[in-house]
C-alpha positions in Angstrom: 27.3 -16.0 18.8 23.9 -17.8 18.8 22.4 -15.4 16.3 24.0 -14.8 12.9 24.2 -11.5 11.1 21.7 -12.7 8.4 19.0 -13.2 11.1 19.8 -9.8 12.7 19.3 -8.1 9.3 15.9 -9.7 8.8 14.5 -8.6 12.1 13.0 -5.3 10.9 10.8 -7.2 8.4 8.8 -8.7 11.3 10.0 -7.7 14.8 7.2 -9.6 16.7 7.9 -12.9 14.9 11.6 -12.3 15.4 11.2 -12.1 19.1 9.5 -15.5 19.0 12.2 -17.0 16.9 14.9 -15.8 19.3 13.1 -17.4 22.2 12.3 -20.6 20.4 15.9 -21.0 19.4 17.4 -20.6 22.8 14.7 -22.8 24.4 15.4 -25.5 21.8 19.0 -25.7 23.2 18.0 -25.9 26.8 16.9 -28.9 29.0 13.2 -28.5 29.8 13.8 -28.9 33.5 17.5 -28.5 34.2 18.9 -29.7 37.5 21.7 -27.2 37.1 22.3 -24.5 34.5 25.6 -24.7 32.7 27.9 -21.7 31.9 27.2 -22.2 28.2 23.4 -22.1 28.8 23.8 -19.0 30.9 25.7 -17.2 28.1 23.1 -18.2 25.5 20.3 -16.9 27.8 22.1 -13.7 28.3 22.6 -13.2 24.5 18.9 -14.0 23.9 17.7 -11.6 26.6 19.9 -8.9 25.2 18.6 -9.4 21.7 14.9 -9.5 22.8 15.4 -6.2 24.8 17.2 -4.6 21.8 14.3 -5.5 19.5 11.9 -4.1 22.0 13.8 -0.8 22.2 14.5 -0.4 18.5 11.0 -1.4 17.2 8.9 0.0 20.1 7.4 -3.3 21.3 7.4 -2.2 24.9 8.4 -5.6 26.2 10.2 -4.3 29.2 7.1 -2.2 30.1 4.8 -5.2 30.0 6.9 -7.4 32.3 9.4 -6.9 35.1 12.9 -7.2 33.6 14.8 -10.0 35.3 17.2 -8.9 38.1 20.7 -10.3 37.6 23.4 -10.5 40.2 26.0 -12.6 38.3 25.1 -15.9 39.8 24.7 -18.4 37.0 21.9 -20.4 38.6 19.6 -17.6 39.8 20.3 -15.4 36.7 19.5 -18.3 34.3 16.2 -19.1 36.1 15.2 -15.4 36.1 16.0 -14.9 32.4 14.3 -18.2 31.5 11.1 -17.2 33.4 11.1 -13.8 31.8 11.4 -15.3 28.3 8.6 -17.7 29.0 6.3 -14.8 29.8 7.4 -12.8 26.7 6.9 -15.9 24.5 3.4 -16.5 25.8 2.3 -12.8 25.2 3.9 -12.6 21.8 2.4 -15.9 20.6 -0.9 -14.3 21.3 0.1 -11.1 19.5 1.3 -13.1 16.5 -1.8 -15.1 16.4 -4.0 -12.0 16.4 -2.0 -10.5 13.5 -2.4 -13.7 11.5 -6.2 -13.8 12.3 -6.6 -10.2 11.1 -4.7 -10.9 7.9 -6.7 -14.1 7.1 -10.0 -12.4 7.9 -9.1 -9.6 5.5 -8.4 -12.1 2.8 -11.7 -13.9 3.4 -13.6 -10.6 3.5 -12.1 -9.7 0.2 -13.2 -13.0 -1.4 -16.7 -12.9 0.1 -17.2 -9.2 -0.8 -17.6 -8.1 2.8 -14.8 -5.6 2.9 -14.6 -2.0 4.1 -14.0 0.7 1.6 -11.9 3.6 3.1 -12.8 6.9 1.4 -10.5 9.8 1.8 -11.7 13.4 1.4 -10.0 15.2 -1.6 -8.3 17.5 0.9 -6.9 14.6 2.9 -5.8 12.8 -0.3 -4.0 15.9 -1.5 -2.3 16.4 1.9 -1.1 12.8 2.0 0.4 13.2 -1.5 2.2 16.3 -0.4 3.6 14.6 2.7 4.7 11.5 0.8 6.5 13.8 -1.8 8.2 15.6 1.1 9.3 12.4 2.7 10.7 11.0 -0.6 12.6 14.3 -1.2 13.9 14.5 2.3 15.0 10.9 2.6 16.5 11.0 -0.9 18.6 14.0 0.1 19.5 12.9 3.6 22.9 11.5 4.6 21.5 10.0 7.8 20.3 6.7 6.2 22.4 3.7 5.2 22.1 3.0 1.5 20.0 -0.2 1.8 17.7 1.4 4.4 17.2 4.5 2.3 16.4 2.3 -0.7 13.8 0.3 1.2 12.1 3.4 2.6 11.9 5.1 -0.9 10.6 1.9 -2.4 7.8 1.7 0.2 6.9 5.3 -0.4 6.8 4.9 -4.1 4.5 1.8 -3.9 2.3 3.6 -1.4 2.0 6.6 -3.7 1.2 4.5 -6.7 -1.7 2.8 -4.9 -3.1 5.9 -3.3 -6.7 6.5 -4.4 -9.8 8.3 -3.0 -11.4 5.0 -2.3 -9.2 2.1 -1.0 -10.1 -1.4 0.3 -6.6 -2.0 1.8 -4.7 0.5 3.9 -2.0 -1.9 5.3 0.8 0.0 3.5 0.0 3.1 5.6 0.4 1.1 8.9 3.6 -0.4 7.5 4.8 3.2 7.2 4.0 3.8 10.8 6.2 0.8 11.7 9.0 2.4 9.6 8.6 5.5 11.8 9.6 3.4 14.8 12.6 2.0 13.0 13.7 5.5 11.9 13.3 6.8 15.4 15.3 4.0 16.9 18.1 4.5 14.4 18.3 8.3 14.3 16.9 9.5 17.6 16.3 13.3 17.6 17.5 13.5 14.0 14.4 11.5 13.0 11.9 14.3 13.9 11.3 15.7 10.4 10.6 12.2 9.0 8.6 11.0 12.0 6.4 14.1 12.1 5.3 13.7 8.5 4.6 10.0 9.0 2.6 10.8 12.1 0.5 13.3 10.2 -0.2 10.8 7.4 -1.2 8.2 10.1 -3.5 10.7 11.8 -5.3 11.3 8.5 -5.5 7.5 7.7 -6.8 6.8 11.2 -9.6 9.4 10.9 -10.6 7.8 7.6 -10.5 4.3 9.0 -12.4 5.3 12.2 -15.3 6.7 10.0 -15.4 3.6 7.8 -15.5 1.3 10.8 -17.8 3.5 12.8 -15.5 3.8 15.8 -16.0 6.5 18.5 -14.6 9.8 17.4 -12.2 10.0 20.3 -10.6 6.6 19.7 -6.8 7.1 20.0 -4.6 6.4 17.0 -2.9 3.0 17.6 1.0 2.9 17.8 1.4 6.6 17.5 1.1 7.4 21.1 4.2 5.4 21.8 6.1 7.0 19.0 5.1 10.5 20.2 6.2 9.6 23.8 9.7 8.7 22.5 10.3 12.1 20.8 
């Protein structure tokens, strides 16, 4: 196997970066312009493609929607070229995505230092509702037998930290959007059984997005990011 279990277990921490690591690793083992693909290279390309598509499906990255999935007919030479070309396209797109994420994070840091930061202000009603929803999530996840022990611990820890930092006025709402990412993970792992959890996370995200839209003066009909894909999967 090209990818060890330790790496696979770390994917959920940063799926976008993990896609790039998968592609970088397999490309580092290939000739830049091969005259002929070997059977070993073919197997590593197949494994890498399978993992990239699996990350896409489980973390809602929509890779296969953005690009035409390579057609494979079992011929080592044509299959290898098609997989390689597909991974080149994915790598290019996700380098851009990764760079944009890094820029956003660095800008937030600089804005905080320079004092040019947004303050997101929740209404008291919205704040109370988020507290209720987080309480329900903690109770339901804690009582559920659907989650593996480590996954349950991570989710409960994230909810506890979010709840401890929840205030009427907040300068940083990244933890909320991290929770939306968790909704994609839960959906991928539990399928239809995830509905009670995903519905509550979606309601929290709707409230947060309304608050963020007001603070950043976005049009009132601006759709909530990420949640449309989660809703479409249900």
